[in-house]
gemmi code that builds the backbone of each chain (N, CA, C; Angstrom):
import gemmi

chains = {
    "A": [
        ("MET", (-22.359, -1.042, -21.719), (-22.375, -3.266, -21.381), (-22.188, -3.636, -23.104)),
        ("SER", (-23.163, -3.529, -24.093), (-22.419, -3.469, -24.995), (-21.266, -2.967, -25.765)),
        ("GLU", (-21.003, -2.213, -25.058), (-19.765, -1.172, -26.093), (-18.420, -2.833, -24.836)),
        ("LYS", (-18.802, -3.250, -23.818), (-17.611, -4.369, -23.320), (-17.646, -5.057, -23.872)),
        ("ASN", (-18.548, -5.226, -24.666), (-18.885, -7.046, -24.868), (-18.473, -6.784, -26.428)),
        ("LEU", (-18.444, -5.475, -27.603), (-17.316, -5.435, -28.387), (-16.094, -5.691, -28.422)),
        ("GLU", (-15.669, -4.722, -27.119), (-13.903, -5.293, -27.326), (-13.339, -6.546, -26.682)),
        ("ARG", (-14.495, -7.020, -25.958), (-13.832, -8.270, -25.764), (-13.738, -9.023, -26.610)),
        ("ASP", (-14.479, -8.799, -27.355), (-14.179, -9.766, -29.480), (-12.821, -9.489, -29.580)),
        ("VAL", (-13.144, -7.965, -29.474), (-11.239, -7.858, -30.227), (-10.180, -8.266, -29.250)),
        ("TYR", (-10.552, -8.078, -27.845), (-9.364, -8.756, -27.137), (-9.314, -10.316, -27.545)),
        ("ALA", (-10.359, -11.126, -27.631), (-10.693, -12.661, -27.787), (-9.678, -12.791, -29.222)),
        ("ALA", (-10.043, -11.855, -29.832), (-9.716, -12.022, -31.756), (-8.186, -11.758, -31.807)),
        ("ILE", (-8.123, -10.990, -30.819), (-6.136, -11.201, -31.059), (-5.393, -12.046, -29.660)),
        ("ALA", (-6.371, -12.366, -29.034), (-5.051, -12.984, -28.051), (-4.523, -14.582, -28.549)),
        ("ASP", (-5.317, -14.973, -30.313), (-4.436, -15.945, -30.431), (-3.265, -15.723, -31.961)),
        ("PRO", (-2.045, -16.417, -30.931), (-1.028, -16.001, -31.816), (-0.573, -15.894, -33.077)),
        ("THR", (-1.614, -17.191, -33.834), (-1.577, -17.153, -35.243), (-2.526, -16.278, -35.727)),
        ("ARG", (-3.669, -15.518, -34.610), (-4.426, -14.294, -35.630), (-3.459, -12.799, -35.263)),
        ("ARG", (-2.778, -12.706, -34.193), (-1.550, -11.753, -33.862), (-0.573, -11.910, -35.273)),
        ("GLN", (-0.839, -12.934, -35.786), (0.274, -12.440, -36.826), (-0.076, -12.633, -38.075)),
        ("LEU", (-1.187, -12.825, -38.200), (-2.571, -12.792, -39.380), (-2.467, -10.549, -40.037)),
        ("ILE", (-2.781, -10.428, -38.492), (-2.893, -8.795, -38.504), (-1.590, -8.773, -39.009)),
        ("ARG", (-0.325, -9.289, -38.288), (0.761, -8.252, -38.590), (1.065, -8.494, -40.058)),
        ("LEU", (0.625, -9.730, -40.945), (0.803, -9.592, -42.474), (-0.097, -9.023, -42.654)),
        ("LEU", (-0.791, -8.394, -42.529), (-1.894, -7.653, -43.523), (-1.949, -6.417, -42.878)),
        ("ALA", (-1.098, -6.016, -41.796), (-0.626, -4.707, -41.572), (-0.245, -4.453, -43.094)),
        ("ASP", (0.833, -5.459, -42.739), (2.802, -4.539, -44.035), (1.431, -4.811, -45.977)),
        ("ALA", (0.665, -5.145, -45.938), (0.097, -5.243, -47.273), (-1.206, -4.713, -47.142)),
        ("GLU", (-1.991, -3.847, -48.234), (-3.114, -3.403, -49.007), (-3.894, -4.200, -48.310)),
        ("GLU", (-3.841, -5.137, -48.804), (-4.766, -6.175, -49.082), (-3.677, -7.767, -49.635)),
        ("LEU", (-4.111, -8.972, -48.916), (-3.788, -10.009, -49.551), (-4.831, -10.887, -50.011)),
        ("PRO", (-4.940, -11.928, -50.976), (-5.496, -12.788, -50.861), (-5.393, -14.435, -49.694)),
        ("LEU", (-6.225, -14.922, -49.456), (-6.522, -16.066, -48.846), (-5.133, -16.738, -49.128)),
        ("HIS", (-4.944, -17.536, -50.108), (-3.986, -18.119, -50.429), (-2.702, -17.955, -50.394)),
        ("GLU", (-2.215, -16.947, -50.376), (-1.189, -15.612, -50.123), (-0.826, -15.768, -48.818)),
        ("LEU", (-1.831, -15.657, -47.281), (-2.103, -15.036, -46.369), (-1.631, -16.493, -45.760)),
        ("THR", (-2.685, -18.024, -46.507), (-2.125, -19.691, -46.230), (-0.705, -19.821, -46.379)),
        ("SER", (-0.506, -19.432, -47.222), (1.562, -19.409, -47.968), (2.281, -19.476, -46.596)),
        ("GLN", (1.696, -19.060, -45.694), (2.618, -18.561, -44.276), (2.293, -19.022, -43.235)),
        ("PHE", (1.690, -20.355, -42.924), (1.476, -20.923, -42.376), (1.589, -22.414, -42.292)),
        ("GLN", (1.271, -22.948, -41.285), (2.424, -24.597, -41.645), (0.197, -24.616, -41.539)),
        ("MET", (-0.587, -24.117, -40.338), (-2.070, -24.895, -41.039), (-2.767, -25.307, -42.830)),
        ("GLY", (-3.929, -25.402, -42.062), (-4.264, -25.535, -43.761), (-5.109, -24.187, -43.780)),
        ("ARG", (-5.732, -24.767, -45.255), (-6.894, -23.207, -45.735), (-7.778, -23.031, -44.982)),
        ("THR", (-8.525, -24.275, -44.807), (-10.019, -24.223, -43.708), (-9.410, -23.879, -42.209)),
        ("ALA", (-8.280, -24.209, -41.165), (-7.859, -23.410, -40.374), (-7.804, -21.988, -40.108)),
        ("VAL", (-6.588, -21.471, -41.445), (-6.572, -20.104, -41.530), (-8.333, -19.357, -41.935)),
        ("SER", (-8.783, -19.642, -42.916), (-10.261, -19.532, -42.495), (-10.526, -18.517, -41.952)),
        ("LYS", (-10.517, -20.113, -40.938), (-11.508, -19.965, -39.300), (-11.053, -18.628, -38.676)),
        ("HIS", (-9.622, -18.467, -38.292), (-9.008, -17.363, -37.847), (-8.984, -15.966, -38.508)),
        ("LEU", (-9.392, -16.457, -39.868), (-9.867, -15.001, -40.415), (-10.997, -14.103, -40.425)),
        ("ALA", (-12.160, -15.842, -39.863), (-13.487, -15.303, -39.791), (-13.465, -14.598, -38.274)),
        ("ILE", (-12.941, -15.207, -37.491), (-12.640, -15.146, -36.156), (-12.437, -12.992, -36.153)),
        ("LEU", (-11.391, -12.880, -36.653), (-11.129, -10.865, -36.440), (-11.620, -10.144, -37.776)),
        ("LYS", (-12.751, -10.676, -38.571), (-13.950, -10.420, -39.279), (-15.294, -9.793, -38.402)),
        ("ASP", (-14.967, -10.717, -37.436), (-15.954, -10.717, -36.344), (-15.953, -10.032, -35.368)),
        ("ALA", (-15.164, -9.241, -34.965), (-14.583, -8.452, -34.196), (-14.014, -7.194, -35.180)),
        ("ASP", (-14.327, -7.187, -36.454), (-14.480, -6.148, -37.481), (-12.568, -5.790, -37.438)),
        ("LEU", (-11.900, -6.440, -37.520), (-10.511, -6.205, -37.562), (-10.402, -6.704, -38.897)),
        ("VAL", (-10.775, -7.303, -39.860), (-10.684, -7.547, -40.926), (-11.898, -7.093, -42.093)),
        ("ILE", (-11.554, -6.914, -43.471), (-12.484, -6.165, -44.393), (-12.075, -7.696, -45.152)),
        ("ALA", (-13.027, -8.724, -45.617), (-13.626, -9.362, -46.463), (-13.817, -8.933, -48.326)),
        ("ARG", (-13.845, -9.315, -49.224), (-14.487, -9.177, -50.480), (-13.933, -10.086, -50.867)),
        ("ARG", (-14.664, -10.780, -51.831), (-15.006, -11.161, -53.275), (-14.575, -11.101, -54.456)),
        ("VAL", (-13.125, -11.221, -54.693), (-12.703, -10.668, -56.088), (-12.857, -11.859, -57.287)),
        ("GLY", (-13.336, -11.998, -58.018), (-13.353, -13.720, -58.595), (-13.542, -14.687, -58.351)),
        ("ARG", (-13.043, -15.381, -58.417), (-13.362, -16.670, -57.434), (-12.204, -16.434, -56.148)),
        ("GLU", (-11.375, -15.446, -56.088), (-10.967, -15.995, -54.422), (-11.750, -14.350, -53.363)),
        ("THR", (-11.044, -15.082, -52.453), (-11.258, -13.781, -50.986), (-10.140, -12.994, -50.905)),
        ("ARG", (-9.951, -11.637, -50.717), (-8.995, -10.812, -49.966), (-9.417, -9.914, -49.467)),
        ("TYR", (-8.401, -10.432, -48.492), (-8.635, -9.636, -46.978), (-7.583, -8.042, -46.248)),
        ("ARG", (-8.285, -7.519, -45.919), (-7.531, -6.146, -45.672), (-7.752, -5.998, -44.252)),
        ("LEU", (-6.628, -4.972, -43.597), (-7.133, -4.937, -42.103), (-7.548, -3.860, -42.170)),
        ("ASN", (-8.546, -3.957, -41.120), (-9.148, -2.520, -40.105), (-8.661, -2.493, -39.026)),
        ("ALA", (-7.277, -1.490, -38.666), (-6.873, -1.292, -37.481), (-7.957, -0.387, -36.537)),
        ("GLY", (-9.061, 0.353, -36.738), (-9.550, 1.057, -35.986), (-9.792, 0.346, -34.889)),
        ("PRO", (-10.292, -1.086, -34.675), (-10.799, -1.263, -33.051), (-9.174, -1.739, -32.755)),
        ("LEU", (-8.163, -1.775, -32.963), (-7.317, -1.699, -32.216), (-6.851, -0.585, -31.604)),
        ("LYS", (-7.220, 0.600, -32.060), (-6.897, 1.480, -31.215), (-7.410, 2.384, -30.344)),
        ("GLU", (-8.478, 1.236, -29.861), (-9.435, 1.411, -29.069), (-8.914, 0.470, -27.535)),
        ("ILE", (-7.251, -0.028, -27.835), (-7.255, -0.713, -27.358), (-5.789, -0.146, -26.145)),
        ("GLN", (-5.959, -0.128, -25.169), (-4.442, 1.173, -24.526), (-3.253, 0.063, -25.586)),
        ("ASP", (-2.428, 0.584, -24.877), (-0.914, -0.124, -25.330), (-0.656, -0.120, -23.491)),
        ("TRP", (0.411, -0.889, -23.935), (1.793, -1.452, -22.452), (1.394, -0.213, -21.147)),
        ("VAL", (2.215, 0.478, -21.707), (2.628, 1.605, -21.131), (1.383, 2.097, -20.393)),
        ("SER", (0.302, 2.533, -20.717), (-1.199, 3.221, -20.004), (-1.410, 2.237, -19.570)),
        ("TYR", (-1.914, 0.828, -20.050), (-2.419, -0.222, -19.241), (-1.301, -0.357, -17.272)),
        ("TYR", (-0.035, 0.423, -17.538), (0.451, -0.102, -16.114), (0.310, 1.148, -16.044)),
        ("GLU", (0.164, 1.916, -16.163), (-0.286, 3.495, -15.322), (-1.150, 3.027, -14.429)),
        ("GLY", (-1.746, 2.247, -15.307), (-3.770, 2.012, -14.294), (-2.796, 0.774, -13.478)),
        ("PHE", (-2.536, -0.325, -13.961), (-1.908, -1.185, -13.261), (-1.621, -0.869, -11.888)),
        ("TRP", (-0.581, -0.095, -11.957), (0.045, 0.495, -10.619), (-0.601, 0.957, -9.741)),
        ("LYS", (-0.939, 2.043, -10.334), (-2.075, 3.408, -9.623), (-2.623, 2.378, -8.742)),
        ("GLU", (-3.503, 0.988, -9.159), (-4.752, 0.279, -8.738), (-3.754, -0.996, -7.521)),
        ("ARG", (-2.501, -0.988, -7.710), (-1.524, -1.445, -6.579), (-1.201, -0.304, -5.264)),
        ("MET", (-0.810, 0.635, -6.260), (-0.713, 1.331, -4.799), (-2.030, 1.892, -3.755)),
        ("ALA", (-3.263, 1.672, -4.169), (-4.208, 2.147, -3.593), (-4.284, 1.038, -2.381)),
        ("ILE", (-4.010, 0.218, -3.217), (-3.879, -1.561, -1.865), (-3.150, -1.174, -1.302)),
        ("LEU", (-1.814, -0.857, -1.170), (-0.626, -0.342, -0.733), (-0.879, 0.770, 0.192)),
        ("ASN", (-1.405, 1.445, -0.144), (-1.695, 2.575, 0.908), (-2.710, 2.432, 1.937)),
        ("LEU", (-4.131, 1.443, 1.497), (-4.475, 0.764, 2.409), (-3.821, 0.340, 3.987)),
        ("LEU", (-3.323, -0.943, 3.152), (-2.054, -2.059, 3.915), (-1.325, -1.326, 5.126)),
        ("LEU", (-0.692, 0.150, 4.467), (0.263, 0.703, 5.060), (-0.760, 1.421, 6.282)),
        ("GLU", (-1.652, 2.444, 5.896), (-3.199, 2.005, 6.977), (-3.343, 1.924, 8.102)),
        ("GLU", (-3.608, 0.597, 7.891), (-3.897, -0.538, 8.652), (-2.407, -0.535, 9.825)),
        ("GLU", (-1.971, -0.861, 9.380), (-0.736, -1.092, 10.176), (-0.348, 0.138, 11.579)),
        ("LYS", (-1.106, 0.937, 11.345), (-0.951, 2.199, 11.817), (-1.902, 1.539, 13.698)),
    ],
    "B": [
        ("MET", (2.934, 8.916, -27.934), (3.368, 8.087, -26.960), (4.021, 8.233, -25.896)),
        ("LYS", (4.140, 8.090, -24.616), (4.997, 7.484, -23.107), (5.804, 6.655, -23.388)),
        ("ALA", (6.873, 7.071, -23.490), (7.790, 5.468, -23.328), (7.785, 4.947, -22.018)),
        ("ASP", (8.305, 5.702, -21.656), (7.531, 4.670, -20.006), (6.865, 4.914, -18.694)),
        ("VAL", (6.505, 4.390, -18.061), (5.596, 4.831, -16.822), (6.610, 5.246, -15.962)),
        ("SER", (6.146, 6.269, -15.581), (6.476, 7.000, -14.139), (5.732, 7.806, -13.188)),
        ("LEU", (5.481, 7.562, -12.015), (4.743, 7.519, -11.444), (5.016, 7.962, -9.695)),
        ("ASP", (4.471, 8.946, -9.183), (4.789, 9.552, -7.848), (3.727, 8.994, -7.209)),
        ("TYR", (3.837, 8.334, -5.476), (2.885, 7.866, -4.811), (3.577, 8.745, -3.149)),
        ("GLN", (2.651, 8.965, -2.593), (3.562, 10.050, -0.898), (2.183, 8.546, 0.259)),
        ("PHE", (3.105, 8.016, 1.073), (2.840, 7.807, 1.713), (3.194, 8.008, 3.129)),
        ("THR", (2.189, 7.822, 4.001), (2.135, 8.672, 5.745), (2.591, 7.422, 6.224)),
        ("SER", (3.935, 6.607, 5.723), (4.234, 6.061, 6.951), (6.068, 6.163, 6.180)),
        ("SER", (6.652, 5.467, 7.177), (7.919, 5.429, 7.537), (8.278, 5.157, 6.371)),
        ("ILE", (9.424, 5.439, 5.834), (10.265, 5.091, 4.546), (10.408, 3.148, 5.057)),
        ("GLU", (10.606, 3.174, 6.092), (10.809, 1.281, 6.816), (10.130, 0.524, 6.300)),
        ("LYS", (8.800, 0.826, 6.798), (7.195, 0.602, 6.472), (7.390, 0.152, 5.385)),
        ("VAL", (8.056, 1.320, 4.408), (7.408, 1.190, 2.896), (7.833, 0.247, 1.876)),
        ("TRP", (9.461, 0.409, 2.610), (10.422, -0.531, 2.008), (9.811, -2.035, 2.445)),
        ("ASN", (9.678, -1.895, 3.621), (9.023, -3.703, 3.943), (8.006, -4.095, 2.997)),
        ("ALA", (6.920, -3.127, 2.713), (5.576, -3.722, 1.939), (7.090, -4.372, 0.371)),
        ("LEU", (7.358, -3.544, 0.641), (8.170, -3.609, -1.483), (9.572, -5.223, -1.167)),
        ("THR", (9.401, -5.428, -0.001), (10.138, -6.751, -0.639), (10.124, -7.791, 0.814)),
        ("ASP", (8.957, -7.460, 1.692), (8.486, -8.792, 2.100), (7.650, -9.848, 1.571)),
        ("SER", (8.452, -11.302, 1.036), (7.472, -11.482, 0.293), (6.238, -11.239, 0.395)),
        ("ASP", (5.337, -11.884, 2.634), (4.333, -12.141, 2.056), (3.015, -10.937, 2.146)),
        ("THR", (3.433, -9.670, 2.540), (3.352, -8.619, 2.440), (3.375, -8.031, 0.768)),
        ("LEU", (4.588, -8.235, 0.000), (4.021, -7.734, -1.492), (2.845, -8.353, -1.976)),
        ("ALA", (2.699, -9.427, -1.740), (1.727, -11.157, -2.223), (0.314, -10.173, -2.062)),
        ("LYS", (0.309, -9.236, -1.003), (-1.060, -8.441, -0.177), (-1.600, -7.526, -1.518)),
        ("TRP", (-0.023, -6.806, -1.918), (-0.845, -5.608, -3.275), (-0.518, -5.956, -4.504)),
        ("ILE", (0.484, -7.004, -4.791), (0.656, -7.160, -5.820), (0.443, -8.472, -6.263)),
        ("TRP", (0.957, -9.996, -6.605), (0.744, -11.367, -6.494), (1.785, -12.058, -5.832)),
        ("LYS", (1.540, -13.388, -5.670), (1.922, -14.059, -4.584), (3.491, -13.898, -6.066)),
        ("ASN", (4.712, -14.640, -4.596), (5.598, -14.373, -5.467), (6.538, -15.350, -4.375)),
        ("ASP", (7.755, -15.065, -5.305), (8.880, -15.498, -3.868), (10.261, -14.509, -4.444)),
        ("PHE", (9.795, -13.746, -4.015), (10.423, -12.425, -4.415), (11.185, -12.934, -3.015)),
        ("LYS", (13.090, -12.576, -2.853), (13.747, -11.851, -2.075), (14.592, -11.190, -2.235)),
        ("PRO", (14.978, -10.066, -1.224), (15.534, -8.653, -1.598), (17.057, -9.102, -1.466)),
        ("ILE", (17.563, -9.819, -2.901), (19.038, -10.391, -3.162), (19.752, -9.871, -4.056)),
        ("VAL", (20.391, -8.998, -4.876), (21.158, -9.370, -5.902), (21.257, -10.310, -6.503)),
        ("GLY", (20.270, -10.611, -7.979), (21.146, -11.846, -8.658), (19.761, -12.996, -8.528)),
        ("HIS", (19.070, -12.884, -7.684), (17.397, -13.684, -7.258), (16.315, -13.217, -8.406)),
        ("LYS", (16.089, -14.749, -8.813), (15.237, -15.163, -9.529), (13.917, -15.222, -9.310)),
        ("PHE", (12.585, -14.775, -9.360), (11.644, -14.943, -8.868), (10.236, -14.762, -9.413)),
        ("GLN", (9.058, -15.185, -9.250), (8.210, -14.909, -10.017), (6.822, -14.224, -8.987)),
        ("PHE", (6.177, -13.432, -9.819), (5.050, -13.377, -9.428), (3.817, -14.058, -10.254)),
        ("ARG", (2.610, -14.591, -9.672), (1.919, -15.140, -10.558), (0.564, -14.791, -10.159)),
        ("ALA", (-0.289, -14.025, -10.698), (-1.770, -14.104, -10.652), (-2.615, -15.034, -11.273)),
        ("GLU", (-3.631, -15.282, -11.094), (-4.839, -15.516, -11.498), (-4.303, -16.174, -13.196)),
        ("PRO", (-4.480, -16.908, -14.090), (-4.101, -17.292, -14.858), (-5.174, -16.575, -15.738)),
        ("ASN", (-5.785, -16.345, -16.999), (-7.471, -16.615, -17.203), (-6.952, -16.426, -18.533)),
        ("GLU", (-7.942, -16.464, -19.950), (-8.051, -16.872, -21.201), (-7.183, -16.407, -22.063)),
        ("TRP", (-6.531, -14.811, -21.724), (-5.787, -14.103, -22.043), (-3.944, -14.460, -21.802)),
        ("TRP", (-4.027, -14.726, -20.676), (-2.360, -14.287, -20.342), (-1.847, -15.658, -18.885)),
        ("ASP", (-0.669, -16.355, -19.258), (-1.206, -17.154, -18.462), (-0.273, -17.224, -16.746)),
        ("GLY", (-0.397, -15.868, -16.225), (-0.536, -14.867, -15.137), (0.656, -15.309, -14.406)),
        ("ILE", (1.838, -15.144, -15.493), (3.394, -15.357, -14.936), (4.241, -14.329, -15.338)),
        ("VAL", (4.714, -13.518, -14.129), (5.142, -12.290, -14.469), (7.073, -13.377, -14.221)),
        ("ASN", (8.124, -13.216, -14.890), (9.642, -13.752, -14.554), (10.676, -12.274, -13.945)),
        ("CYS", (11.252, -12.535, -12.981), (11.631, -10.987, -12.265), (12.628, -11.687, -12.418)),
        ("GLU", (13.716, -10.907, -12.353), (15.581, -10.660, -11.938), (15.646, -9.218, -10.769)),
        ("VAL", (16.318, -10.098, -9.262), (16.328, -9.101, -8.741), (17.729, -8.128, -9.321)),
        ("LEU", (18.127, -6.795, -9.704), (18.917, -6.446, -10.339), (20.000, -5.225, -9.136)),
        ("LYS", (18.565, -4.687, -8.036), (19.978, -3.451, -7.583), (18.484, -3.959, -5.989)),
        ("VAL", (19.564, -3.799, -4.893), (18.995, -3.850, -3.433), (19.425, -2.176, -2.749)),
        ("GLU", (19.191, -1.503, -2.477), (19.877, -0.368, -1.957), (19.487, 0.160, -0.523)),
        ("GLU", (18.831, -0.358, 0.445), (17.925, -0.392, 1.758), (18.615, 0.800, 2.204)),
        ("PRO", (17.119, 2.085, 2.322), (15.830, 1.651, 1.774), (15.395, 2.230, 0.644)),
        ("HIS", (16.211, 2.690, 0.671), (16.366, 3.802, -0.828), (16.025, 3.000, -2.186)),
        ("THR", (16.365, 2.217, -2.618), (16.253, 1.827, -3.817), (16.143, 0.440, -4.683)),
        ("LEU", (15.335, 0.175, -5.023), (14.957, -1.594, -5.363), (13.991, -2.071, -6.754)),
        ("SER", (15.364, -2.568, -7.609), (15.033, -2.899, -9.021), (14.638, -4.259, -9.323)),
        ("TYR", (14.045, -3.927, -10.092), (13.955, -5.628, -10.660), (13.387, -5.545, -12.233)),
        ("THR", (14.579, -6.630, -13.319), (13.400, -6.925, -14.233), (11.835, -7.737, -14.239)),
        ("TRP", (11.128, -7.345, -15.132), (9.563, -7.544, -15.073), (9.290, -8.580, -16.493)),
        ("ALA", (9.448, -9.212, -17.134), (8.796, -10.015, -18.171), (7.995, -10.648, -18.287)),
        ("SER", (6.650, -10.294, -18.922), (5.662, -11.016, -19.111), (4.928, -10.433, -20.756)),
        ("ALA", (4.096, -11.988, -20.869), (3.573, -11.341, -22.072), (4.053, -10.995, -23.259)),
        ("GLY", (5.609, -11.513, -23.091), (6.408, -11.222, -24.225), (7.154, -9.793, -24.405)),
        ("GLU", (6.798, -9.092, -22.629), (7.620, -8.163, -23.090), (8.485, -8.039, -21.503)),
        ("ILE", (9.885, -7.233, -21.847), (10.736, -7.396, -20.554), (10.819, -5.918, -20.692)),
        ("THR", (10.576, -5.671, -19.147), (10.383, -4.171, -18.502), (11.613, -4.288, -17.524)),
        ("THR", (11.888, -3.030, -16.707), (12.395, -3.317, -15.473), (11.889, -1.938, -14.722)),
        ("VAL", (11.554, -2.481, -13.357), (10.231, -1.657, -12.695), (11.530, -1.048, -11.072)),
        ("THR", (11.633, 0.282, -11.371), (12.786, 0.590, -10.319), (11.976, 1.274, -9.542)),
        ("TRP", (12.206, 1.017, -8.213), (11.269, 2.075, -7.113), (12.311, 2.667, -6.248)),
        ("THR", (12.122, 3.899, -5.709), (12.755, 4.956, -5.758), (11.909, 5.658, -4.406)),
        ("LEU", (12.714, 5.159, -3.311), (12.008, 5.410, -1.246), (12.634, 6.810, -1.405)),
        ("THR", (11.939, 7.745, -0.862), (12.801, 9.125, 0.217), (12.193, 9.816, 0.652)),
        ("GLU", (12.669, 10.047, 1.514), (11.764, 10.428, 2.998), (11.560, 12.162, 2.770)),
        ("GLY", (10.322, 12.261, 3.295), (9.742, 13.085, 2.909), (9.757, 13.989, 4.457)),
        ("GLU", (9.374, 15.550, 5.119), (9.038, 15.816, 6.080), (8.221, 14.448, 6.908)),
        ("ASP", (8.538, 15.212, 8.073), (7.443, 14.580, 9.396), (7.009, 13.201, 8.773)),
        ("GLY", (7.971, 12.662, 8.734), (7.986, 10.594, 8.397), (7.122, 10.486, 7.185)),
        ("THR", (7.355, 11.560, 6.123), (6.561, 10.634, 4.968), (7.303, 9.866, 4.386)),
        ("THR", (6.947, 9.385, 3.117), (7.413, 8.618, 2.728), (7.026, 9.032, 1.072)),
        ("ASN", (7.707, 9.162, 0.009), (7.425, 9.361, -1.442), (7.965, 8.074, -2.120)),
        ("LEU", (6.967, 7.197, -3.040), (7.893, 6.420, -3.795), (7.339, 6.718, -5.374)),
        ("HIS", (8.870, 6.063, -5.428), (8.549, 7.011, -7.214), (9.152, 5.833, -7.724)),
        ("LEU", (7.913, 5.432, -8.877), (8.230, 4.003, -9.814), (8.076, 4.484, -11.243)),
        ("ASP", (9.203, 3.908, -11.805), (9.695, 3.913, -12.694), (9.962, 2.735, -13.617)),
        ("GLN", (9.248, 2.555, -14.813), (8.819, 1.165, -15.541), (9.195, 1.280, -16.934)),
        ("SER", (10.544, 0.896, -17.142), (10.981, 1.149, -18.210), (11.815, 0.069, -19.040)),
        ("GLY", (11.832, 0.325, -20.891), (12.581, -0.784, -21.603), (11.410, -1.478, -22.559)),
        ("PHE", (10.420, -0.557, -22.357), (9.262, -1.056, -23.269), (9.647, -0.800, -24.932)),
        ("SER", (9.825, -2.229, -25.322), (10.189, -2.326, -26.814), (9.175, -0.886, -27.814)),
        ("GLU", (10.267, -1.235, -28.876), (9.712, 0.078, -29.545), (8.428, -0.235, -30.325)),
        ("ALA", (8.392, -1.656, -30.192), (6.678, -2.046, -31.572), (5.971, -1.501, -30.209)),
        ("THR", (6.066, -1.325, -28.884), (5.030, -1.094, -27.943), (5.058, 0.158, -27.643)),
        ("LYS", (5.696, 0.563, -27.957), (6.122, 2.227, -27.770), (5.002, 2.945, -29.575)),
        ("ALA", (5.190, 1.964, -30.311), (4.382, 1.885, -31.509), (2.657, 1.317, -31.413)),
        ("ARG", (1.614, 1.456, -31.814), (0.520, 0.862, -32.196), (0.757, -0.736, -32.007)),
        ("GLN", (1.377, -1.221, -32.528), (1.914, -2.513, -32.575), (1.937, -3.251, -31.154)),
        ("GLY", (2.330, -2.460, -30.497), (2.345, -2.748, -29.346), (0.793, -3.591, -28.463)),
        ("ALA", (0.104, -2.279, -29.001), (-1.035, -2.679, -28.596), (-1.688, -3.779, -28.464)),
        ("ILE", (-0.911, -4.907, -29.622), (-2.170, -5.819, -30.197), (-1.219, -6.940, -28.847)),
        ("GLU", (0.173, -6.711, -28.303), (0.775, -7.724, -27.270), (-0.536, -7.368, -26.639)),
        ("GLY", (-0.018, -5.939, -26.186), (-0.445, -5.039, -24.852), (-1.774, -5.375, -24.013)),
        ("ALA", (-2.753, -5.853, -25.787), (-4.194, -6.064, -24.829), (-5.012, -7.311, -24.253)),
        ("LYS", (-3.694, -7.807, -24.507), (-4.234, -9.553, -23.893), (-3.953, -8.903, -22.297)),
        ("TYR", (-3.276, -8.283, -21.865), (-3.394, -8.120, -20.779), (-3.896, -7.395, -20.021)),
        ("ALA", (-4.565, -6.287, -20.525), (-5.760, -5.113, -20.095), (-6.602, -6.030, -19.840)),
        ("TRP", (-6.760, -7.325, -19.711), (-7.626, -7.687, -18.934), (-7.420, -8.670, -17.537)),
        ("ILE", (-6.515, -8.481, -17.565), (-6.011, -9.043, -16.022), (-7.120, -8.484, -14.493)),
        ("ASN", (-6.731, -7.358, -15.093), (-7.459, -6.790, -13.721), (-8.713, -6.414, -14.109)),
        ("ASN", (-9.436, -6.799, -15.622), (-10.959, -6.605, -15.368), (-12.118, -6.987, -14.938)),
        ("GLY", (-12.436, -7.041, -14.132), (-13.555, -7.525, -13.182), (-13.164, -6.631, -11.806)),
        ("ASN", (-13.321, -7.663, -10.964), (-13.620, -6.982, -9.404), (-12.461, -7.349, -9.039)),
        ("GLN", (-11.027, -7.765, -9.443), (-10.068, -8.171, -8.731), (-9.617, -7.239, -7.474)),
        ("LEU", (-9.876, -6.078, -7.882), (-9.280, -4.625, -6.981), (-10.302, -5.438, -5.540)),
        ("GLU", (-11.895, -4.886, -6.292), (-13.200, -5.279, -5.166), (-12.170, -6.787, -4.278)),
        ("LYS", (-12.240, -7.776, -4.789), (-11.503, -8.812, -4.280), (-10.778, -8.817, -3.065)),
        ("VAL", (-9.419, -7.863, -3.470), (-8.408, -7.576, -2.819), (-8.870, -6.777, -1.600)),
        ("LEU", (-9.303, -5.436, -2.047), (-10.135, -4.807, -1.123), (-10.666, -5.660, 0.706)),
        ("ALA", (-11.628, -6.447, -0.094), (-12.585, -6.966, 1.018), (-11.716, -8.515, 1.397)),
        ("GLU", (-10.233, -8.498, 1.304), (-9.844, -10.188, 2.073), (-8.989, -8.736, 2.570)),
        ("LEU", (-8.751, -7.965, 3.050), (-7.979, -6.742, 4.124), (-8.841, -6.924, 5.329)),
    ],
}
model = gemmi.Model(1)
for chain_id, residues in chains.items():
    chain = gemmi.Chain(chain_id)
    for i, (resn, *xyz) in enumerate(residues, 1):
        res = gemmi.Residue()
        res.name, res.seqid = resn, gemmi.SeqId(i, " ")
        for name, pos in zip(("N", "CA", "C"), xyz):
            atom = gemmi.Atom()
            atom.name, atom.element = name, gemmi.Element(name[0])
            atom.pos, atom.b_iso = gemmi.Position(*pos), 0.0
            res.add_atom(atom)
        chain.add_residue(res)
    model.add_chain(chain)
structure = gemmi.Structure()
structure.add_model(model)
structure.setup_entities()
C-alpha cells in the first residue's frame, strides 16, 4: 500500500503541464538554477518554486544550495516505474476483452 | 520498447455477434465507454469515461474503415496522443471468432521513455475497481 502511495505522488507530480515542462527542461540539462527555470515560464518565481517542491516531494528532482541560489537536477528514476503508453494500452485492452467475453457468453 | 499494441482474442461467438459488440453503440458502451459511435466512414465520435484528477475522460475518434464483418478502424485521440485502433475479425473453426487488435501510431516520444510522462496520467484511469464495477453491473 505504501508503494501505491509513493506511485500516486509521482503521478500527481507529473499530472500538471507546468511540472511536465520543468521535467523536460531538466531532462535537457545537467543542472539548472531556479532563475533559469523561472525564465521559461509566464508565472513568477514563487509559483515555479511551488511546482519544483512538488516534484521534489515525488523524488523527481534533487535540489541543492550553491551559494545564494538553489540548483535543480532531474532524478528520472521514479519515472521508470511508470509504464509507457503501449504497455498501458495492452493492459487496458486485455481488461476490456475480459468484459466483452463475459458479455458474449451471456448472450448465449 | 514495442512500437505498437498487437493482441489477439478468441471468442466462442459468431463473427456477427462479435462485430455487433464492436459496432453497436449500446453494446460498445458495456465494455469500453459511453459513446456516440456509428459504423460510418468519416463519422466523428467520442468515448467518454469518468473524468478524474489526471484525465478528462474523453477520447476523440473518427471512423476510418468499415468492412462488415471483418475490419473496423478508427482514430483514437486522447491525452495528447493520437493513435489508430484497427479491429480485424476472422472466422475460426466451428463458429469461433478471432479478434485481432492493432493500435498504432504512438509518437516517437511515447516509444522513448519520455512518453511515460504523458502516459502516466493515463495509467490511473482504471486504477481502482472499475472492472469489478462493470462486472457487477452486468
